[in-house]
C-alpha positions, 0 to 999 in steps of 0.5 A: 279457186271459184266459190259459190254460196249455196242452200239445202234443206234437211230436217225441216230446216234450211242451211247455207254453205259455200262449195269451193271448187278448183279453178282449173279442174279437169272433167270430174274431181273428188269432193269433201264435206267440212264440219265446223267447230263448236257453235257457242264458241263461235264456230262457223264455216269461216273459222280459220281451220275450217277456211285453211282446209277448203282452200288447200284442197282446191289447190290440190284439185278437190272441191268441198262443201262447208256449210254452217250447223243449225242456229249459226249464221243464216242456217236455221233451227237451234244447237242440238249439242251434236244430237242432230247436227249429223242430219245437215251433214248428210244432206251436205253430202247429198248436196255435194254429190250432185254438184256439177264436176264432182265425182260422187265416187269419190267423197270425203269428210273432214271435221274440226273440234265439234265437228269431229265429235258429230263425225264420230258418233254417226256411223250413217255419216261416216258410211258416206265418206271415201276417207275421213279426217279429223282435226283436234278430235277429243280423246272421249269422242273417239273412245267407242266411236262406230268408226273403230269398226270401220275399215275405211282410211282415216287420219288424225291430226292434233297440236301438242299444245292442245289443253283440250285434247289429250293426244298422249292418250291416242295410242292406246285408243287408236290401237282398238281400231279395226284399220289404226287410224294415221295420225300427226301431232304438231309440237308447236300447235294449240287447239286453234291452230293460229299461224299453224293453219297451213302447215295443218291443212296441207296434211289434211289434204295430202291424206285426202288426195291420196285416198280420193285420187 
């Protein structure tokens, strides 16, 4: 895997990120933008879940761009409780699709916790992705999401011991989606996936690999 520190602009601000590419990539590869967990609770692009997804994607021949939301690390701006964070996610798509060797027709989206809220609330962001993977999304973020009317493939995964996610309520909500998302509940994992990162990341990467080609 090759990693490159990058920066890009959005909403009048500068954002930092890391592009991770497979070491032995063919001419072109799919790409995935990864959105990190809550900035006010220590979330950033080097979170254990984000890193696990990025590294596992590279192992499966997929490039990724993970980045810091506004106000995190060296990214400019201030946290807006998810109201404007989709701007940097959209700009991350623009940046990744122009990266040498990335096939702009095969782009996906992944988010963890707060990152899933940003994704679920913004149809413009959803439409940029050919497939969407959501790690530990809250039930209230799923309810009423514009994604429910979309027919692009999506996948949800959470831990059975996650006290922040009501996974038992998932079935009734997912039944309202035009294309019911795939889902998996890992019984021994909690919201933070400590010690379970590889298992989670493999399922996410398998889904994205299947739909991005």
